[in-house]
N, C-alpha and C positions, 0 to 999 in steps of 0.2 A: 641400845636397843632401841627401835623405832615403838612409840607410846601410840602416837596420834593415829585416826585411820588413815589421812595423808600418808604419813610416814612410812607406815604400814604397807599400802600400795605401791608406794614409789619404789619401797625394796624388794615387793615382787617382781615389780616391770626391770629394776635393776639386775636380778637374777637370772630373768628370762631373756633381757638383751645380751646380758654376758654369756651366755648358753648360744645363742644365736651369733654373736660375733666369735666366738671361739671357733665353732664350726666352719664359719666362711673363713677365717685366717687359717684356719688346718687345710682348708679346699685349696684355696690361693697356694699355701705353700707348696701343696702335691703339685700341682701344675708347673708350679717354678722351678720342683725338683725333677721333674721330670723333662725339661727344657734342658736342665744341669746336665743330666744322663746323656741327651743327646748330643751335647757338644763335647761332653766329654768322651763319648765313643767316636767321634769325629763324623757322622752322618748328618751331612747337612741338610740332607730331604728331609729327615727324620725330625730334627731340630729345628727347622722351620716350621714344619707342620705344628709341633709341640707348641711352638713361639703364638703360632695363630690361633691354637686354641686356649692359651695361657692370657693373651690381650685381653677378651672380655671378661674374662673371670677378675683380672686385675680392675678394669675398668668398673666393674658393678661392685667390687670393694670400696672403692672411692665413692661412688654416689650411696652407697651405703653407709658412709661414715667409718669404715674401718680401717683403711690406710688416707693418708694425704695424700692429696693428687700430686703433689714434686716429688713424693718418694715412687709412688708407680711409674711417673714420666721416666724417673732416671732409671730404676729398673730396666723399662722396656726398652730405653736408649742403651744399656749397657748390654742386654743381653742381643738387642738386634744387630748392634757392633761385632759381637762374639760370632754370631752365627754367619752373618757377611763375611768375618774373617774367614770362615773353614775351607772355604773354595778348595 
């Protein structure tokens, strides 16, 4: 348990960051799920639109430190190639 004032504050900050990051991760996963569902339905236009909507959210996750940049780059690359293959 935190004893010093500094460690108590760090514990409070940690809880706050955890809640914010959890919400952001959930939001990003929702965008990714929408892309996956559009790909599964076979609708190329819907999949492309969902991918365009998901891209800024993924990049925001990188800048906020929720995801590593290479992880997001890999996800975007794989999703883009899957959307292109729908044709």
